[in-house]
C-alpha positions as CSV (number, residue, x, y, z in Angstrom):
1,M,-35.4,10.0,-7.2
2,A,-35.0,9.7,-10.8
3,K,-34.2,12.9,-12.6
4,R,-36.2,13.5,-15.0
5,V,-35.0,15.1,-18.8
6,F,-36.8,16.5,-21.3
7,F,-34.8,16.8,-24.3
8,C,-34.7,18.8,-27.6
9,F,-33.0,19.6,-30.3
10,D,-32.8,19.7,-34.5
11,H,-34.4,16.3,-35.6
12,Q,-31.3,16.9,-38.7
13,D,-29.0,16.8,-35.1
14,V,-30.3,13.0,-35.3
15,V,-30.1,11.9,-38.1
16,D,-26.1,13.3,-38.1
17,V,-26.0,11.2,-34.9
18,R,-24.4,14.2,-32.8
19,A,-27.7,14.2,-30.9
20,R,-27.9,10.8,-30.6
21,V,-24.4,10.6,-28.6
22,V,-26.0,12.6,-25.7
23,L,-29.8,10.7,-26.0
24,D,-27.5,7.0,-25.5
25,Y,-25.5,8.3,-23.0
26,W,-28.7,9.7,-20.8
27,K,-30.5,6.6,-21.9
28,M,-27.7,4.6,-20.4
29,I,-26.9,6.0,-16.7
30,S,-30.7,6.5,-16.4
31,N,-32.0,3.4,-17.6
32,G,-33.8,4.8,-20.4
33,D,-36.0,7.4,-17.9
34,F,-36.3,10.3,-20.6
35,T,-38.3,12.4,-22.4
36,G,-39.0,14.6,-25.5
37,Y,-37.6,12.3,-28.2
38,F,-40.6,11.4,-30.3
39,D,-40.2,8.6,-33.3
40,P,-41.1,10.1,-36.4
41,S,-44.0,8.9,-36.8
42,V,-45.5,10.1,-33.6
43,W,-44.0,13.7,-34.5
44,D,-45.6,13.4,-37.6
45,A,-48.8,12.1,-36.7
46,A,-49.6,14.8,-34.6
47,K,-48.2,17.6,-37.1
48,E,-50.6,15.9,-40.0
49,N,-53.0,16.9,-37.1
50,G,-52.3,20.3,-36.8
51,P,-50.3,22.4,-34.1
52,E,-52.9,22.0,-31.6
53,A,-51.9,18.3,-31.5
54,V,-47.9,18.9,-31.3
55,K,-48.6,21.3,-28.9
56,R,-50.5,18.3,-26.5
57,L,-47.3,16.1,-27.6
58,V,-44.5,18.3,-26.0
59,D,-46.5,19.4,-22.8
60,N,-47.5,15.9,-21.9
61,A,-44.2,15.2,-22.3
62,I,-42.7,17.8,-20.4
63,A,-44.9,17.3,-17.5
64,G,-43.1,15.6,-14.9
65,T,-39.7,16.4,-15.9
66,T,-37.5,18.7,-13.6
67,T,-35.3,19.8,-17.0
68,T,-35.2,20.3,-20.1
69,C,-32.1,20.4,-22.1
70,V,-31.5,21.6,-25.4
71,L,-29.5,20.4,-27.6
72,I,-27.5,22.9,-29.7
73,G,-26.9,22.0,-32.9
74,S,-26.7,24.5,-35.9
75,H,-30.1,25.2,-36.6
76,T,-31.1,24.0,-33.4
77,W,-31.9,28.0,-32.5
78,E,-34.4,28.8,-35.6
79,R,-36.9,25.9,-35.0
80,K,-40.6,26.6,-34.2
81,W,-40.9,23.8,-32.2
82,V,-37.9,23.7,-30.0
83,R,-38.9,27.3,-29.3
84,Y,-42.2,25.9,-28.0
85,E,-40.5,23.4,-25.7
86,I,-38.2,26.4,-24.6
87,M,-41.1,28.1,-23.5
88,R,-43.2,25.8,-22.5
89,S,-40.7,24.2,-20.1
90,L,-39.8,28.1,-18.9
91,K,-43.3,28.8,-17.6
92,K,-43.0,25.1,-15.9
93,G,-40.1,25.9,-13.9
94,N,-37.3,23.7,-15.8
95,L,-34.3,24.3,-15.3
96,L,-32.8,24.8,-18.7
97,V,-29.7,23.4,-19.8
98,G,-28.2,24.0,-23.9
99,V,-25.5,21.5,-24.6
100,H,-23.6,22.6,-27.7
101,I,-23.4,19.0,-30.0
102,N,-21.3,20.1,-33.0
103,S,-18.2,19.7,-31.6
104,I,-19.0,15.6,-31.4
105,P,-18.1,14.1,-34.5
106,G,-20.7,13.3,-36.7
107,K,-21.4,10.4,-39.0
108,D,-19.2,11.9,-41.8
109,N,-16.9,11.9,-39.0
110,E,-16.6,16.2,-38.8
111,T,-17.1,18.4,-36.8
112,K,-18.9,21.9,-37.5
113,P,-18.8,25.5,-35.6
114,L,-20.4,26.0,-32.7
115,G,-24.7,26.8,-33.2
116,Q,-26.0,29.9,-32.1
117,N,-27.7,29.7,-28.9
118,P,-31.4,29.3,-28.5
119,F,-31.3,30.8,-25.0
120,E,-30.3,34.6,-26.6
121,E,-33.1,34.4,-29.0
122,L,-35.9,34.1,-26.3
123,G,-36.7,35.8,-23.3
124,F,-39.1,37.2,-20.8
125,T,-39.7,40.7,-19.2
126,V,-41.1,41.2,-15.4
127,S,-43.9,43.3,-14.4
128,E,-43.2,46.4,-12.3
129,S,-44.6,44.4,-9.4
130,G,-43.0,41.2,-9.9
131,A,-45.9,39.4,-9.9
132,T,-46.1,38.2,-13.8
133,V,-44.2,38.0,-16.5
134,T,-44.3,38.4,-20.3
135,L,-42.5,36.3,-22.9
136,W,-40.5,37.5,-26.3
137,E,-39.1,36.0,-29.0
138,M,-36.3,37.3,-31.1
139,V,-38.1,37.5,-35.0
140,Q,-35.5,39.1,-37.6
141,A,-33.5,41.2,-35.2
142,K,-36.3,42.1,-33.3
143,W,-38.1,41.2,-29.9
144,R,-41.7,40.5,-30.6
145,K,-44.6,38.8,-27.9
146,Y,-44.3,34.9,-27.5
147,E,-47.6,33.9,-28.7
148,E,-47.5,29.9,-29.2
149,I,-48.4,29.2,-25.5
150,D,-52.0,30.5,-24.5
151,G,-52.2,33.5,-26.7
152,G,-49.4,35.3,-25.3
153,D,-50.9,37.0,-22.4
154,S,-48.7,37.7,-18.5
155,Y,-48.0,34.4,-16.8
156,H,-47.0,33.6,-13.0
157,L,-44.0,31.9,-13.7
158,S,-43.0,29.4,-10.7
159,L,-39.7,30.3,-11.1
160,A,-38.2,32.8,-8.3
161,V,-37.7,36.4,-9.8
162,D,-35.3,38.8,-8.0
163,A,-36.9,42.3,-6.7
164,S,-34.2,43.4,-8.8
165,L,-35.7,42.2,-12.1
166,Q,-38.7,44.0,-11.2
167,G,-39.8,46.0,-14.6
168,E,-36.8,44.7,-16.4
169,G,-36.3,42.3,-19.2
170,F,-33.6,39.9,-20.5
171,N,-32.8,37.1,-22.5
172,L,-32.9,33.2,-21.3
173,T,-29.0,33.2,-21.3
174,H,-29.3,34.9,-18.0
175,Y,-31.7,31.8,-16.9
176,S,-30.0,29.4,-18.4
177,T,-26.4,27.0,-18.3
178,T,-24.5,26.2,-21.5
179,Y,-22.0,23.8,-21.5
180,D,-20.1,22.0,-24.7
181,W,-20.0,18.3,-25.0
182,I,-16.9,17.2,-25.9
183,E,-15.3,20.6,-23.7
184,D,-16.8,20.3,-20.8
185,Q,-16.8,16.4,-20.3
186,G,-20.5,16.0,-20.6
187,Y,-19.5,11.8,-21.0
188,K,-18.6,13.0,-17.2
189,N,-20.2,15.9,-16.1
190,F,-24.1,15.5,-17.8
191,S,-25.3,14.2,-14.5
192,L,-24.2,16.9,-12.9
193,W,-25.8,19.4,-15.0
194,V,-29.5,18.7,-14.7
195,I,-31.9,17.7,-11.9
């Protein structure tokens, strides 16, 4: 069965070529079977129709995928729609994988320091019963309820929650794996990182 990966990223990283390196690699080895890259005209049209149109676009792209890969550049962590894509993927039960791309030379042939990991800025708490979770995001150094998905109510998620986590909360670094494209040899190992 083909691996279906949803990619989320800051669009500036496509312009700077870093994200394009990973997207082109995946397209080559998977025969074009990936989602999450929207032609700028499609993205702009959805934005013109409001946030609900963007959410539908993202939700439809995530449907049928098993992994969400966040290409981590300098500003990925602060992008509203990247946060939405991650949280929607979490709610769906996708495997969450982060790939630092600032070590890839950009169109200027320069690399950058690693960007902040967006999984550090998002999290969830598990109810005392373990039956539901509540989504959270870090905003101005404070945790607040994440309300972009269905009004921010508590959810029954398809992920397995260990009994020891009941009544606890943690950020998504505990529920994701993060790699560096160059250091961890993504060009050789990426297909092993996704399901």
